[in-house]
N, C-alpha and C positions, 0 to 999 in steps of 0.2 A: 684512520683515526679519527672518532668522532672529538669533535669540540663543543665545548659550552654554548657556544654563541648558535652553532647549526642547529645542534640540539632544541634550543629555546627555540628557535624559527619552524622547525617541524611539528615542535610541541603547538605554538600558536597558531600554526595553519590545522592541526586537526581536533585543537580546540573550536575555531571559527567553524571547521566542518561538522561540527556534532552540534554548535549551538544552534548555529543556522536550521541543522536538519530538525533536532528538536522543536525549534519554534514552528518550523512551518507542519510537523506532526499536529504540533497543539491548535493551530492554527486551521489545520484541515477540518475539525471537528467542528469548527465555530464559522463556518463560508458564509453563513449567511448574514453573518453581523456586519454593520460597514467599516469598507474597507478591509475585512477579513480576507478576501478572495485574493487581492491585489497580492496585500501584503504577503501570503503564502507563496506566489510565486515568487516576489521578490526575496523570500529567505529560502527558497529551493533553487533560485539563479544564485544566490552568496554561495549557499553548500555547494554545488557544483563547481562556482571558482575555487572553491578551496580544495576541493578534493582533484580539479585540474592541475593545480598548482602543485600538491603532492605529486601526481604520478611523473609532473616535470623533475621532481626531486630525484626521484627514483629511475628514473628514464636511463637506458643503457649507452645511449653516448650524446654527445651533445645535440646533435641535430632531431635525435627522438624528444631530448628536453625541449628544443624551441618549439617542436610540435606541439608538444601539451602547454606550452606557454602561451601560441596562439590561440589556443582552444578556450583560454581564459574569455578572451575578447567576446565570444560567443556571449558569457553570462552578463561580463561586465557593461556591454553595450546596451543591454535588454534593462538591467537595472534601473538606471534613470527613469526610464518610462514604466516600468512598475512602479515606481516610486510616487509619481505624480499621479501615477492613477490611484495608487492608495488614499492619496491626500486628496482628490477630488473627491471620491467616494466617502471618504470618512467625514471630511466637514461637508458634504450634503448638496456638493457641486458638479455631480456627474455629469449633467445636463447641460453644462457651459459648453461642453465640445460634441459634436454630432459624430456620426458614424466615420466621415471623410477624415474629420482631423484626427479622430482616436485612431485611425488606420495611418494617417500622415503621422502620426510619433514613433511608427516603428521603419519610417522611410530610411532617416539617417541608421539606426543600425544594423537594417539590411547592406546598404552602402558599405558600412563599415565591413562587415564580413566580407563583402566580394572584393575592399580595397588590402583587406588582410592577407586572404590568399592568394591575390595576383602581384601582389608588394613587388617582386621579382623584377614585373615587365617595366611596373611603371614608378617605383617606388614614391608615392604619394604618400602612402600610411608613415612609413620611416626609411630614412635615406640609410641608415645605417641599424641594422637588426643590434639587440641585445648580445650582449657576450654570455659565456658561462663558465664557471670555474668548479672544476672538481675538488670540495671538500671533503674527504672521509668519504661516504657512500651517496654523498649529494651531490647533485649540478646544482649550484647556485646561480641564479640570474643577476649579472651584472647590467643593470639598467643605468650605469655613467655614461656606457659607449654608445646607448641610443642615442641615435639624431633622428628628432620626430619631422617627417613631413606635413602637408598643408592638411591632408586628412586628418591625422592624427590630432590636430587643433581642433579640427571642426568637431570630430568625436567629441574631445577632450570639455571644448565650450558647451557642446550641445549637453552632456551631462550636468556639466555647471549649473546650467541655466534650469536643467529642470530640479536638478536640487535645490535650488534656491526656491525657485517657485514652489513647489513642494512644500520643503520649510514654510514659509509664510503663510501656504494656507491651513495647514496644521497648525500652527501658532494662533491664527485667527481666530480657528474656530474652536478651540482648547479655553483659549481668553473670555471665549462668551461664556462659560461657566463658573466664572471668576476663580474664587479661593479654591474651588474644588480640584481644579485641573492644575495648579503649581507645579507637583511634581511631574505628570506626565509633561507639562510644556516643559519642565526643566530639560528631563531626559531625553526626549525627543527631538529639542533641537540642540541637546548635546550631541545626541547621533548623528544627527543632520548635518551638525557642524565639522564633526569627526568626520563624517565622509565625505566632504566639499573640501578641507584641509588634504584629508589623504588623493582626493582625484587630483588637485593640483599639485599636489607633490609630485605623484606619479607624471602628470602634463608636461610641469615645467621643467622637471627633474631637477629640483630644487637642492638635494642633496645627492652630487653626482658619486660622492665617494663613500656612500652609506656601503656597508658590507651585505646588505640582504634590501630584498624588492620590498618595502614598507607597505604596499598598495592592499593584498589580502588580508595580513594580520590588523592593520589599520580597520578595515569595514568589518572586521572580528570584532574589534572595540565599539565598533557603530552599533552592532547589531546586541553586544552585551548591554550596552544601555538601553538599548528597543525593549530586551526581554526583561530591564527593569523597570521598563515601563507599564509594561504587557502584564507581568504577573505582579508585581506587590501592589500596583497602581490600579490594575483590572484594565485597562486602555479600552479594550473593545468593546467589554460590559459597561462602558460608560460614553459612548460613542456620541459626540455631541451632532451627527447627521440626523435630521429633521427635528431637533428638537425646538428650533426655534421659527425654519421656513425661511420664506424669502423678508428681506426686509424693504420696508416700504421706502424709499430714496429715490430721489429726483435725477432725472436724465443726468442734469447738471456734474450733481456730487458721483454719480456714477461715473461720467465720463472723464471728472477730476480723478477720482480713485485709480481708474486705466491708467490717464497719463502720469500718474504718477509712480504704479508699477511699473510704466515704460522708461521713463527717465534712471529709476534706479537699477533697471536690469541693463540699459544701455550705460551707464554710466559703470555699474560692477561691471560689465563686460570689456568697454576699454580700456578699466583700472587693470582688469584679468590679460587682455592685451598686450600692456602694457610691461607688465610683471613678466610675461611669458617674453616678449621681444629681451628684455633686458636680461633676464636669465636664458634666454638660448644665445646670446651675444657674451657673458660673462662665459659660460660653456666653452662657443667657439674660443674665448680667449685661452681658457684652461685647455683645452684640447691642444692648441696650436702650442704652448707652454711645454706640455707634456710631451708632444710630438719631439720639437728643438732638444729639451732634455735630453729624452731620448737617444735621438741621433745624435747628438753631441757626444754624448760617452761611448756609444757603439762607435762612434767616429775615431775617437781619442785612443779607446782600448786597440782596435784597429794600427793606429800608428803604432803606439806603442811596440806591439807585438811585431810590427814589420820591421822596426830597430832592431829588437830583439835577435828575430831570425838573420837580420845582417850579422850582427857581432857573433851569434852563432856560428855561421858559418866562416867567418873569422876563426873564433876558437878550434874548430876544426880543422883548418888549412895549416894552423900553428901548428897543432901537436902531429901531424902529419910526418914524422922523421923520415919514411923512405923518398917523402917531395923533396924535404931540405936535400937528402944527398943527389936526388935527380937535379936541382938546381945550382948544387956548388959544383957537378961537375960539369954541368953544359956552362957553368960561368970561368970554369977554368979551362974549360974545351971544347970553344963555341962549334968546333968539326964533330962533337959528338953527335951524332944526328939520331941515335939510338934516345940518348936522354932527352934530346930536345922532341922528339915526336910523342916519348912519353908524358911530357911534361903540356904538350898542346893538346893530347887526348885527355887530362885530365881537366886542364882547365877549359877546354870547351865542356864537360861535364856540368863544370861551374855555370858556365855562360849562360847553358840550355835550361837547367835543370832549376836555377838561380836568380835567374831572371835578372842577369846582369848584361849590358850592352855589349861591352868587353873588359878582357883582362891583360895585366901586362906584368912582366916580371921585369923589376930593375935592380940594377945591382948598386951599393954602396954610394957611389956620386949619384944617383938619381937617373942615373941613363937605361931609356927602356933597351932590354936586351931581345925583348922576345914579345910581340901580341897576338891575341888571340880574340877574335879574328885578326887579319892583317889588313888594316885599313890606309888609303892613302896619307901618306905623310903623318903616320900615328905616333912616330917619333918624336918627329919637330914638334908636335902639338904638345903631347906629353912633358918633354923637357922645359916646358916654361912654368911647370910645380915641382922644383927639386927640396924645396923646402918643406913640403909638407911632408916628402919622403923620408927627409932627414931628421924629423921630429917623431914620427914614427918607429926606425929604427933605434933611436936612441931611446925611445921610450920603451919599446919592447913590448908593445902595448897597441892591438888595433885602432886606427882611425877612421871614423866617420866623418867627411869634408861637407859640409852645409851644400846646400843648393849654392850651385855657381855656373859660371860660363867664361869659359877660356877661347877669346879669338872669336871665330865666327859662327862657333857650334852651340847647339842648344843647351838647354840647361840640364845640368846633370849632375849628380852625388859620386864623391868618391868615396871606397872604402880601403883602406891601407892597409894590409897586415904583414908587417916585417916578419923575415923568414930567419932561424937560428940554427944552427948546426949544433947536436950536442951529440960526442964522442965520448964513450966512456974512457975514463982514466983521463981525461984530456979538459980544457977550460973550450966552454962554449962559443961558437964565433959566427956572430953575424953575418948574412950574405946579402941582404936586399931585403927586396919586399915585393908582394903581389898587388899590384892597385887595381880595383874593380872599378870601373865606371856603372853608374847605374842611370836608367832613362828613368826621370818620375813621369814623364808622360805616356809609359806604356806600364808601369808598375806602381806609381803612388798614385797620383793622382786619380785614377778611378776612382780609390780609395774616398779620396774627396770629395771629388764632383759628384758619386752617385745619390742619388735621393729618393727614398722609397715612397714612391706613389709620384701621381699627376700633380705638377706644379709650376705655375708658369715663372714665379719669383726666388723660391725656396732654392737656395745655394749655402755652400760649406767655402770659407775660405781659411786658407794656410798663410799665417803670416808669423813674422819675429819683429825684432827690434831691432833696429841699427841706429846705435847714436841717439838723438832726439828724432828721431821718425818712426814710422812703422811700414815696414817693407813686407810687400804682400811678394810670398813666395809662390801662391798659385794665381793662373788667372780668375777675375770674377766672370760671373756669367756672363756678362752682357758687354767686356774688354776683354777679348784675346790678344795675347802680348804682353798683360801688363806684367807679369809676373818677371820678379827680380828689377821692374821697371819702375811700378807706381809705389811712390814715397810718400805717406804725409806726416804731417806735423803734429806733434804727441799733445798742442795746445789745440788741437781739433777733438775736443771731449765727446761732441755728440756722437763720434763715429763708433761704431762696436769695436773695429781693430783696434782703436788707438786706447779704448777702455780696457779691450784685453791684455794688451802690453803692459800698463800701466797695473795689472796685476786684479783687476775685476773678474769675479766669475759669478755663473749664473745668467738671470734674466734681465736680458738691458735694454730699453724701448726708445731707441737715436734713429737718425738719419744716416742714410750712406753717402759716398763722398760726393754724390747728383743729388742731395738735399732731400732725397725719398725717405718719407717714414718706414723705417723696420722694425721688427722684434725679432732679438738676436738672444742667442744663448752663448755664454764666453766661458772658456775652458782652456786651461793648459795642457798641451799633453806633457805626457808625465817623460821622466829620459830625456827630454829634448830642449832646443831652445824655442820649440814653436807653439801658436797661439791658434787656437780653432775657435770662428765666427760662423755659427751656424743662425742663420739669418731667412727672415722671409717678410713680405710687402705687408705693413698694415693694411694696406688694400684689399690684398688678395684675401686674409683671414676673416677680414669684417665683409668680406662679398656674400657670404651666406645669407650675415645677418640684415644685410641690406635688401637679399633677395625676401627673406623671410618679412622684412617689414612692411614691404609692398604686399605679399599675400597677408600678411596679417591686418593689412587697412583694407583691403577686398573682401577678409572675409568676414572681419567684423560689420562693416558696412552691409554686407549681405545678410549675416545675423540679426544686426537690428532690424533691419526692413524685415527680414523675415519674423523677426516677435514683434513687430508692429502690428503688422499684416495679422497674424495670429489672436495679439491681442484687440484687434478691431475687430477680428470676427469673433471671438469670444464675448465680447462688450456687446456687439450686435445679437448675438444670439442671448446674451443675458437680458437684454431688455426686452429683445422678443418673447422670451421665457417669462420674463415679470411681469407685462402686459398679458400675456395671455394666461397666466395663472391668475391674474387681478379678474379677468375677466372668466373665469372658471369656478375663482370664488365667489363672483356674485352671482353665478347660475347656481353654483351650492346652496347659498345663501337662500334666494328664493327657493330651490325645491327642498330645500331644510324648512323653511315657514311652511312651505304647502304641505309637505311631510308632517310637520309639526299639529296643523290644523285638523289632516286627517286622522293623525293618530290621538289626537284629543278626543273627538268625534267617536271614535270606533271604540277606545279604550273607556271602561268602568273604573279604571284608578283615577286617585285625584293626585295629579300634577300640580306641583309646587315648584315656586321658586323665590329662594329669600336671598335679597341682598345685602351683601355685609359690613358694606361701607354706610349706607343709608337705612340700614334697618327696614325697609318696605319686605312684605311679603304678600305673594302675590299665589289666588287658588285658582281653580280652573271651577267649571259650572256643576262637574261633580261631585264636589265639596258640599253644595246647597242641597242637591238630590237627596246624598246618601246619609248624612247627616242632619239635616230638616231647617239648618240656617238659613234666614233669607242674605241677601250680599248686604241689604243696609245695617244688617246685626254680627256683618264678618267684618273686623276693622284691619287696614292694612298693615298692620305689623305683625311680629312674633310672640308679641304677649298675648296676643287676643288665641292663638293657638298652643302658647303653652298653658294658658288657663283652662283649655278645655281637655287636657290631658289628667286621666284619672289620678288623684290624689297619692293614691300608693305607688304611681308610675313615675309618677312628675321630675322626682327630682334624680332619678336614676337615669332618664331619656336625657337630659336638659345635661348631665353631667357627661356622659357618653357623646354629645354632639359636641362642648366643649373639649373634650381632651381629642375628638379627631382632628377641630379648627386648631388649637394652638399647639398641637403635637406635629403639624406638618404632614399629615396624613391627609389619603384623597377617599376614600370610601367610608361610608358609615351606614351602618343597618341596626334597626332591635326591632322588637316585637311591646308590642304595651296596647291598654284599654283606652278608647279616646269617647270621652261622653258625649252624645246624641241631646238634641233639643227637649226630647220627650224622656230623659232622663235616664236612656237605656245607655249601654257602655257597650261597644263591639272592640272586637280585637282586631289590632290593626299591626300588619308588618310595614314598617315604611324602611325606607332605604335613600340618602341620598349623595350626591358628588360636590367635592369642595373645589371649584375652580382658581387658581391662582395666577399672579403675574410672574414676571422673571425673574426677581428676587424673594419668588416663594409667598409674597403676602397675601392673604386670603381675600377673594373680592365676591364670588358669588358661593351659592348651595343649592343646586337644585336637585330634585328628588321626585317620590310618586309614592303615594301612600296606597295601601289594598286592603281590604276588607278580607279578613282571611274568619270570619266568626262561622260562617257553613264551613270552611276548610276542618277550623278545630270539632266540630260537630262529627263531620265526617271522619277524622283522625282517632276522635274517641269510640265514635261504633266498631269503625275498624280495630283499635286497640282491644275492644270488647272482644270482638272478632278473632282475633288473635290470642287473646285469654282460653275463650271458649274452646276453640281449636287446640291449644296447649293442654287444656284439661282434659277433651276427648283423649288425646294420645297420652297422656301421663297415664290417664286409667284405664287405657287399652292393655289387656293381657299380654298383646306382643311389644317388643321392643324396637323401637325406632331408628333411626337411623340417615340422615339426609347429607347427602355429599355431590359438591360442584363437579366439573368433569374434570377436575383434577385432581378428584376423590379425597380432595379436602372435606370434614367435618362442618355442615353448614348447621347443624341442629341434631342434637341425641337426646333421646330421653330419660327421664331418669331412671328407667325401667332396665334400660343399655348399659346404663352407666354402673347397675348394680349386678345384672347378670353377667357383664364381662369386667366387672372387678377391676375399673377404672373412673372410681368415684370421686378421687384422690386426686386426678389430672385432670388438667387441662386441655381438651381431645381439640374445640373449637379452633378448625384453621389449621388444622396438621393431619396427614394423611396417616390410616389405618397402620402402614408399616413405621411411621416413628409412635405410634402409642403402643401395639402390641409386638414386644420383642419375639413373639412365637405365632407371629400371624401367617396362616396357612397360605400356601402357595397359590393352592386354586383356587382361592375368591379371586386374586389377581384377574384370571381368566373371567371369572363370573360376572366381577366388575367391567371389564371390556367387552362383555356382550351387553350387559345392561345398556351404557354408553352408546354402543352400535343400534339400542332401539330394542335387543331383547327381553324377555321375561323368564326368568329362571327360577327354579322354585325345589324345596325338596321337603318330602314329611317326616322323614328321620335320618338326619346328618350326624354322625360324631365329630365332636368337636373338643379335640385335646387338650386339656389343660397344661401348664407348663410345670404344675405340683404331679401331673404323671395320670391325674384324675382326666374322666372322659365324660362329657356331659353330649346327651343328644336334641337336635336342635330341630325344629321346623323353620323354614327359611321361604322369605322369596324377595326375589332382587328385579327389579322393576325402572324402567328412566323415568325421570318427570322433565313436563317442558316448558321453555318459555313461552312468552305471549306471543311471539313470533312464528310458535311452532319448531325452534330447532331446541333439541336435549340439553336442558340446563344441568345433569345429572341424573345421583340414581337415589333412589329410596330400598332402602332396605329395611325388610321386619324379619324378626328370630324373638323365636320362642322354645324357651328350654322344656322338655315332654318327657323327661327325664320320668315319672311318673305313668304318663300313658304308654311310651316304651316299656315299662314293666310289667304294664297289664295287657299289652298285644303280645308281650313273650308269652304272656300263663295263659291269653287265649291260642296263639299256636301251639304251645305245647299241647293243650287239650285238644285241640284239632287232629296234632300229630298220633294222639292216642286215639281218637275217633277213626281216623282214617284206618288205620292199622285193625282196628275192629270192623271197621268195613269191609277192607280187603279180604279179611279171614272169614266173614259172612260172605262173600261173592267165592270164597274157593269152599267153603262148605257145602254152598249152593251147587256147586260146580260138582262137587265128589257125590254129591247125595245125587246130581242128575246121571252119574255115572252110574253110580249103583243101580239104580234102575235103568238106565240102557242094558245091563247088564242080567239085572234078573227078566227083561225083556228079551233080551236074547236066549236065557236058559228056556224061559219059556214057551220059545218059538219052537226051540228044538223038541220041543214034548207035542208039537202039534205032527201028523203025518200031512195033512195037505197043505198044497203050495202057497195056495192063497191064503193060508191063515199065519203061515210062515212069511209069506211076503208083508202083508199087514203087518205083523210085529215087527218086521225090522224098518218098516216106513217107521212107524210111530219111534223105533230105537234111532231111526236118522235126526227125525223132529226133535227129539230130545236131546240128541246130540248137539243139534246145531243151538239150542239154548245153550247148553252148557258152554259151549265154543264163546257165547257173549260174555259169559261171566267170568273164564278165566281169563279174555281178555280183559276184561276190566280191573281183575286183582292184579294183573300185572302191568296195568297202564300206571301212569304218573296222575292221569285226574281218571277219578273213579266215576265220574257225573257222565264222563261221553267217551265214546270208544269210536275209535280209528277205523271207518267202516270198508274203507278200500281195503286193510287188511285183512279184514273179519272175512271180505268175500272170497279172497284168494283162498285165506286156510279153509276156509267152506267148500270150496270147491275140492281142493285138493283132498281132504277128507271122503269129498263123495264117490269121486276117483277112485281111491282106494275101498271105497264102503262100497262099492259096485263091481269091484275086481275087474276095473277098466284098465287097458294097457294106453298108457301118458300117449303112447308112441301111433295110437288109431284113433283117439279123440283128443284133438289139439284144444285147448284152453285160451282164450285171448280175451284181453281185458283194456278198454278206455274208461278209465273212470276220473274225476276231478275229486282233488283230496277232500274228502269232509268227515267231520265228526258231528255224530248222532247221540244223545240221551238213550237210555236203556227204554224210555217209553218210545221211540219211533225206531230203536233198533233192532229190538224182540219181534215185533210184526213183520218189519222189512225183512230179517235175515230168514223167519218161516217163510215168506213168499220167495224170497232167492232160493233157499232149501227145495220147496215145491217144485220151480221154472227148471233148476238144475237135475233133479231127479227124475222129473219128466223127459227132459232131453235125451240125457244118459241111457233112460230103460227104454225109450219107444223110436228115437229118432233114429237110430244106426243100429237095427238088425243082423244079426249073420255078424261078420267080422267088419262091418261096413265101416270104413273110414269119415272122418269128418272134422269140424271145427264148430264150437260153442266161442259165442261172441256174447261180451258182456261188457255195457256200459253206463254209467252215473253221472250224470250232468245236470247242472242247472240252470235253470229258463226265468227268468223273474225270479217269483217267491215262490218256486214249485222246482221238485225235482223230477227227474225223469227215468226211468230204472227201466234198462232196456237188453231183454237175454234171446238172441237170435242163434239158429243152429240152421247149417244147411243137409240138414237128415233128409228122410220121408216123406215130411210134412203131416199133418193134422187129418185127422179122416175127414171122408167129406160128410159128413153128418155129425162132427165136433159141435157143440154148442158150449161156448163157454160159460155160459150160466145155466146149464145143465146141473142136476146134480147127483148124476152118474156116478160118479168119483168122487171119493173121500177128501184125496187132493186138492177139487176142484171147491169143493166146499168150503174147508182150510182157506184156499184163497180169498177165496169170496168173503169169505168173514172177515180175514186179514184185512183185506183191502177196504171193508167198510170202516173197520177199526181205525186205518189210518187216513178217513176221508176221501181215498185215491179213484183214482179212473183206473180201469185196467180196459187194454186194448189187444185182438187177438189177430193176427194174420197168419194163414196156413195155407192157402193156392199157391200150389206149385211145389216148387222144392224148398224142404226146411218149413220151419215156425219161427214166429216172432211172437215175443208177450212185452208189451211194454204199459209200466205202471208211471202215472203222474200223480205226487201225492205232495203233502205241504209237510214238513215238520209238526209233530205234535209237541205243543208248548201248556205246560201245566204249571199252578202255582207252585212256590217252593214247598215243600214238604219238612224244610228243617230252618232255623236260624241260618240266614246267608251267610253269617261268620264262619259258620260251618262248611259251607258247602265250598268254599275257598282252598286252595290248595297251596302247600308250602311251596314255594318254586326253589327254593333253597335247599 
């Protein structure tokens, strides 16, 4: 079950974990502030400490809970070190300890970890571990049973010393800030005090009966107080470290301060040691009293239960009617061996299992008639106590006869069990009794004398009252044979046994019969005449305290010695640091003076120094050079400077200076006009710094005056230039927008606002997609290209509007560059060209009409040439002579080649240029068909580069190719000779080479390409001249080669260039 207290304890741990974690997260972002880094680790350690204790609560067993409880010491041992580190850093005294001493601070925590995890071998950390109690789901640590060892005390005192020292350092540092730090001083010291008290409670076990371990929740309270100092009072934002520097104190005062600290800490350590010893001694007394109390209760209960068991045995035997019949048979007929054997068998079982020495069967006269087992002279010995037998028979009730001795026999107890025979229909008849002898040495004294655990003096005594004396019925530890022999008068009230029989119960401190001081617990044994005295020598109880006292003395001596050595080392380092800092300050002062002299010579500014206490005012030499005043004309007071401020600016400047001085501020600056000796006024930028003492009182004001007259002229010229550029941009036909690298608007022209209908919006500083809800996605890519250094543009680009209309824009996007060459953003120029777009559409429509007309002309020219070709064919049929018919057919083929050009043109998308490669293939195919040549007999092969010629070049070149191919087809392959005609066209520089070659019979030997014998040769020659070309003919051997080198003819345009373009769409 969950209890309210256990839930409260768990909640306190969880809040401590969360609070310390939040504080660590806050300080992690402010690690550069004085003390923040150390306090961050302190908060981390506290958070992990709380987390480890939470894991201990939810452990699966007591062993696991102890493991997580020990993990706590990893963090609790480090926390005082982090605290002193924070205090030194926060107070500006981090240099007091060097690297070695700083590393030495971690020595005790490291040794503590070794001691914690090896404690089972040496018990130097704790002599007895904490216990754990399962309360609901939580394992609660019982620290009251823990017995601290010597190193636990070292660990605890070390932490207390560091806590005290850190608290003093932080307090002194904060008090230097006077009233501004009252809040942080209170809460930081309250937090440290709670931590110290918490550590002391844990170290000295001041509340051993506490239900929960208060250490971790107490540290949570401490961190809550620190959080109040950190957040509401902004502790780390007001760190005093470095505010005042090292104080100039004498060596005697410094040494006295460290001696005072040593005395205070030594006194504190001694006082803490004394409190620890007294607490430890008190805890020992409490533990001893608890032990005696528990043992006495257990032994009294055991004795009571033992007596009850004996009486229960008697009741069982009395209730056994069969056993009574056997006794009646045996007593009436002693020769009844069957009855005797059965009685012996039953009594032997009682004797063996019920821890009885022997058993007797006695008759009504008290005479023993049967003994089990049979001892020598048993009957004689027993016959000396017939009265007790008669009393038991008369009362018909079992009687336990107390400790007694009969004759020379050992001490024993007797249990008298009367036997009564019950027969139906008749009165009961007593038969006698069964008497059991009990040996206390075997079955009772072990209860009394047994002690749980080792002890040299602890013992339990069983006594009873016998008249005016107390009779010991058990032997004391060091007096064998005293039972039933040792009697002490009731007048000796200092003896615990006497107090017991007089009726006192509980803890009693007295003396034994030898005069030794003892601590005892007195208790009466229920349902008996006995009294228990459970006691232990006070010397044995206080032995650990004496041992602890010597350990404490040695440890305190060592700690005080170590503390003195550490303070001596710190004092020496502090003095060394002080003298070193004095030397450094002196050197810095000399360097500063030299630097000031050099700066004074190098600068053109006027350096001034105003002593606010005396009113004196100093100016450097630049004042005289700039304003024309001689040193004699410059009074060394502030009034002479104020008098030369322009009258229109004087009151404002003086009021501003006075406001800074009176308002506790440090910096002042202003611009004003200053009067020169020649009557001119110069524009001045003046700035000053106010120095104050520790109380905030102004001491001096130092500053510099800078002549910014030329700067003002330059700013005016620059402003005029900016205005001019803005005028040019605003009156440009294009809308202009300037963006930075994040595409935020830096500047937009008025035309941009008008064209894109954002006139009422504040676009500066916003991105286009923040301004335009319908911002086209493609522009993001264009802008990114611009940022990458690319220039993008378009002549007519549609821009859809939100209202469904579309504007046509002409735009360009280009990067702009910073002074260092880096791209600073992009500039976008846009112009709405709806009217020009309409005009272009009209021109394109007109052009399409003219292209249709031109195609129709080419088509009609081609058709007319076809008609001419047909007429020539008809005319050729009228001639009888072959040469006339051949001439007509040649002319027909030439006309056909020109008609083919016009056919290609009107079928082409480009009416001005023709694909000559396609034309050459079509012409060659047509010629093969015209000459009725089998394509398998003469093969055509082409190797022509793609080339386009206009009609001016294509027409003569096509006629020349027609003549080359026709001659080859007619003359190169007489009969059925097979062969190949090869045609190539390639470009060489700015010329073209047309190459036609066949592998036929070759040219006649007397062939002259310049001759006029053939009409075809005349045509070729005329066309070559028209092309300004060069013809080369080769015909030696097999085949003939014709090679024409020419340039494309270029003539001026015959039409408007706009009409020559072709609509690609």
